[in-house]
N, C-alpha and C positions, 0 to 999 in steps of 0.2 A: 777683656782689659782688667787688670788687678788694679784698680784705682787706687786703694789704701797705699799698696807697695810703691804705684808710680808718684803719689804725693810724697810720701815719705822720701824717695830717691830724690825727687825734684828739690824738696825741702834741704837735705843734706848737700847736694850739688850746690846749691846756690849759696849755701853757708861757708863753703870750701872756696868755692869760685864763681864770686857773682858774675854775671854776663847777661846781655842782652838775649840773647837766645833762649837762656835759662829763665829768664823773666816772662818771655813771650810765651814759653812751652808750659810752665805752672799755670797759667791761666787757661791755656785749653784745655790742659788735663783736668782742672777743676769742673771746666764748663761741660766736659765730656762723662765726668765720673758718674752722676746720677742727674735725670730731668726733674727728680724728686728732691726739692731742698733740704728736707729734713733728712733724708737719707746721705745727703752730702754733709751736713753738719755731723752726723753719726762719723762718717767716714774721718772729717776732719779731726774730731776731738779724739779719734783712736790713732792717729798719728803719733810717731816717738814725740814728737815737739809737745803737744798737749797733754799727752800721758805724762812727761815730765813735769809739768806745770800743775798736775793735779794734786790733790791734799785731802787729808781725812774730813767726811763730812762735808765736802763740796755742794752746798745745795744750788751753786750757780750752775755748774754742769748741767743738772736736771732741767733748771729753768732755761738754759740754751737750748736744749732739745725740746722742750715744749714750746717754747715761743717759735721755733723752726717749724714744728708741724702746726701751729696756728697759722703761721705766714704761709706755708704750703697748702694749706687747705683753703685759705681766704683766695689766694691767687689763682689757685685752680679752679675756684669756683666763677670767675670772674668771665664777663663776654668777651674783654679785651683786656690783656695784660699789658702795660706801657712797654714799648718797644726796648727803652733803655733803664728806666727804674722797674727792673723787673727780678726775677729771682737769679737770673742770670748775674745781674750787677750786685746782688746781695753776696753772692758766691764771689766775686771778685773783691768785694771788699773785705770779706773773712779772711783771703789768701793773702791779700795786702796787709793786714794786721798782723796776721801769723810770721810774714817774713819779716817785720820791722821788730816783733817781739824776739823772734830767732836771732836778729842781730845783735840782741843783748849781750849774747855770749861772746861776740867779737869785741864789743865795747869793754866788757868786764876783763877782758885779756889784754885790753891796750887804754886802760882807763886815762892814763895821763895823756895821750894822744887825741883821745875822744871823750871827753868829759861829758858825763850825762847822768840825769836820775835814772836809777834803775825802776824796773817794773816787777813789783811784787807779784806771786802767782794769782792772788785774789784780785789786784787790779787787772791781771792780764784776763781772767774770766769775765769780770765787769766790761772790759772793752770788746770781748768777743759777745756778750750778750747785746752790746751797743751797737756792733757791726752788723747783727742779724736783724736788729729792729730798726736800725735807722732810718729807713724810707717806709716803715710799715704803713700799708693803706695809701701808699703814693698813687695818686690817679692820672699821672703824666701832665699835669699843669705846672704853673711855676708860680712863684709867689707874687701877691698883690699887694702885700705888706711884710716887714720884716718877721721871719721866720714862721711864717703860716701853716707851709706844710711840715716843717718839721715839728711845730707845737701838735699839729693832728698826729703825727707820728707817735708823739712822746704820750699823749692820750690815749692813743690805741693800745700802746705798751702797757701803761698803767692800767688801762681796763682789764687787759688780759692777764696781768698779774693778781689783780682783784678777784679771777676766777680761780685762782690755784689755791691751794692750803697754805701758800707761804705767808708766814705771820705779818699782821699789818705793820707792826713797828719795823719788820726787816723790809718790807714793801717801801715803806716811806724812805728808810735809809738808803735803799737802793736807788729810788728815784732821785734821790738828791745827786748821787753820782752821774745817773743816766740822762737827765735832764740837760745839763751844761754841753755835756758831750755830744748829743744827739742836735741841740741847737747850734753847735760849731760847726756843723757840716753844710749849714747856709752859707754858699760861697761868696755872697756880698757883704755878710757881717760877721764871720767868724773869727775876726782880728779882734774884736771887741770881748772876746769869750775866752781868752788864755787862761789856761789852768796850769799845775805844775807837772801833770802827767801827760797831758794831750795837746799839744799846740798847733799853730797853723803849718807846721812844718811836717806835723804826721797826717798828711792828708791821705788816707788809707781809701777813701772814698772817689779819689782820683789817679791814684797810682797808674793802675790798668790804662787809662785815659791817655798817659802821657807815652807809652808804647807804639811804636810807628805802626806795627800791624794791627796790634790790638786795640790801638788807639782810633786807628782810622774805622775799624769794625764800629766801635761805640760811637765814633761821630756819626755815623751812618744811621744807628739806632735812634739817636737822639733825634737827628732830623726827622725821621719817620714818624716818632713821637709827637713832636712839634709840628707836624707839615700842616695839619687840618685847622689848628687853632692858632699858631703861630708862624705862618708861611714865610715870613722874612728871617725870623731868626733861624728856622729850621735850613733857608739857603744859605745862611753866614756859617753856622755852625759846621756845614757839611764841606766849606771852600777851604782852599788853603789859606786865604787871609784869615779867615775864623780860627783854623788851627793853629796858625802862627802865634795869633794872639792871645788864644788860650793857653799855650804853651809857654808863651812869656810872661803870663801873669800868675801862674802857679809855681810856687816854690818849693823845693824840698832841699832844706838846708840842717835838717837835725842830723846828730851824729847817727841814729838809727838809719835814715836813708842814706849817709854817706857810705855805710858799710855794703849796702847795695848798689852804689854808683850810679843811683838814680838822678843825679843833678848831671853827671858827663852825660848820661844815656838823653837826658832831655835837652842839653845844649847842642850835641851832635846831630838830633834830630831836627832841632831848629834850623842849623845850619844848612843840613842838606834840603830841607823844604825851601829854604830861601834861596839856594843856587839852581835849585830846579824849576823854581817858580819863574815864568816869565809874566810880568805885568801886561795886561791889555793897554792898548794906547787910549 
């Protein structure tokens, strides 16, 4: 399989004709592209989308590649990689981000109907860096205090940056962007951390989870991840009631999400689950 070509083709199809089938397919293609996360990132940044966002002296591209190598090596060395918070999840988030950034083209062509702040090439690469590292070092547990795991991921990303030749002043400037974006992935607290460029409607870490087929797989993975330490939560997340509750809580209403028809996909899925679900007596 020519994964690079397939990713390019899928991105183009979703730009011209957003569909549920296309959304499901691109996450499967990404998952199968390479088991090696760093090789997947190489494939992704060599797509036409990310090539079009490249610019002269783009240090962020090398940082994205370097961080992906670090995460690949770390996760490969684990005795147990979390079932959900795994390299597969990191790929999902990078694809979701790419789709939202790509939708900027449609927004620019219909700015009156879909007003939105544009994302510059540099900001796009910062967001990709955050997507790569947002769950760096995740151990499959849940937060016992606000932002606990997110802060650990930020610390690990910061520590890795300090091992590179990237200037300290540039590291500090980058981390000023990275920290609030990664903190915003805490589902219980992200509403307190809205910024101009990434808000609660740009939930790239959850986009794949709202899809009927991909989402059901991810729910099972999360249940397996939680089964030993949080059996009640594992049972709930893998139930119809839990899935409906999740879908009703998460909102995708940004112009970027509207281009992809995510809200419509989500509402249809909720209706189907409710109509097919028979409550126990």
